[in-house]
Every structure is written in C-alpha cells, then in structure tokens.
N, C-alpha and C positions, 0 to 999 in steps of 0.2 A: 484498586486496579493497577496493574503493572503498566509498563510503557504501552503506548498506542501508536502503532505504525499507520500513519494517515496516508491513504492511497491517493493517487492523482485525481481520481474522480471527485473526492471530497474537497481537495484543494480548489479544483475548478469551480465547484459549486460555491465554495466559500468566497472566492474572488468575485463571483457574480452575485453575492449576497443571497445565496440560496437558502433552502429550508433547513439545512444542517449547520448553519453558521453558529447557532447558540451552542450546539454540542461541541463543536471544534473550539469555540471560545472557552468553554469550561475546561477542556483538556489542556489548552494553552495556559490558562490560569493555574491549573494544577501542576504545570510543568512536567507533563507525562507524554508529550508528543515527541515521536522520533520519526526519522526518515531514513532512506537509504539512497545509494547512488542511482539505482534504477529509477526510482520515483523522481529524483532530481533531474535525471536525464530526460524524463518525459516532460517536466515542467519548464525548466530553465530556457531551452531554445525559444519557445513561444514568448516567454517573458522578456527575453533579450530583444526579440523582434518588436515587441511593444515598448521597449526601452523602460522596463520596470526594474531599474537597477536597485532601488531600495528594497523591493519585495524579494529580489534574488538574494541580496545580502542577508535579509532576515531568514529566508529559507536555509541558507548555508550555515546559519548559526544554530539551527536546530540540531540536537544530538543525532549523529549519524550512526546507525547500527552497522557493524561490519558485515560484508557479504562474502560468504564462502559457499559458492555454488557447488553442490554435489550433483553432477549431471546424471549419475546413475539413479539417484533418488528422484530427480526431476522426471526421468524416463519412467520410473516405477509409478509416480503420481499420474503421469499421462496414461499409462496402461490401465490403471485403476479407473480413471475417468472414462476411457473408451469402453471398458468392459461394463461399466455401470450405466452407460448411455449419456453421461455428462459430456456431450460433445461441444466443441467450440471453446474449451478452456485453453487459452493461449499460454505460451511459454513465459511471458512476463508475469502473468498471474501466478503460475506455478512457482516461479522464482521468488516472488514477493511472499507467497504463502510459506515456502521453505524457509525464507529468511526470518519471518515472524515466528514460525514454529521453533527454529533453532535458537532464537533469542528470547523465547518465552514472552512474546508480545501479542497483543490483541490487534487485529486488523480492523480499521474503520474504512469502509469502502461503500460506494453506491453502485459498484459494478456487479451485475447479476451473476457473473462468472464466479465470483468468490462465494456466493450462496450455493451455486452448483457444486463447487469444489468442496465446500464445507460438509456436504453430504457424503463425500467419498473419503476425504482426508481429515483427520482430527486437528483442528487449530481453532483458536478463539476468534470469533467474529463479532464485532459490536453491532 
C-alpha cells in the first residue's frame, strides 16, 4: 500500500482508544501514514486546548503531503455529488479527497461522507 492519508475522524477515534486503533498502529509501524495541513488544522486547536503538546509535536512530525487546491476541480466534484444525490459532502471532505487523489494516497476515514464521495469520484478509500 502507498501512503495512507489519515483523516481527522480516525485520529479522534485513535486518541479515544477506539475500534480502529490497531489499523492505525499498523500503518504507523509501516511508516506509511501521511497528513496534510487541513487535517492538522482540524486537530491541533483542540489538542492545544487540552495542552497535548507532545501529541501535537508527534503529529507535526508525520510526513505532510503538499496541498494544491484546484477550486475548479472541487466545484466539479461538488456538481457530480449533487447530480448523483450524494448531498452533504462538505468542502473539507472534497479538499481531502482531491489531495489524496493528486498524491496517489489511500484515505483512511470513519466519516460517512467519504463513502458517499467514493461512489461519485474515484479515489482509494481504506
């Protein structure tokens, strides 16, 4: 497997010792976990409020995939979603999917919107 872009939902589950902890542990052991600035922007403010400085430093050491947002492509993704009835897929989900697709990454997420989007847009979802 190539790199795995771990979504915010999985990290939250992981921090709470959720059901997907062993899968994420395996990806960490294989050194294939990647992140991006959007995911970090969703996680770090809460972690700072909880004074989780060590966790923040560890997250910031994960390979960060560059984000080059193509807004025209995002709008096309959204149009395809609306036409197919996959309503409620937000812009952050579209941006993360675009980032994964552009960088040939697999998305690991617990968010149902990625499942909806994967039926409309081709990308790899764990």
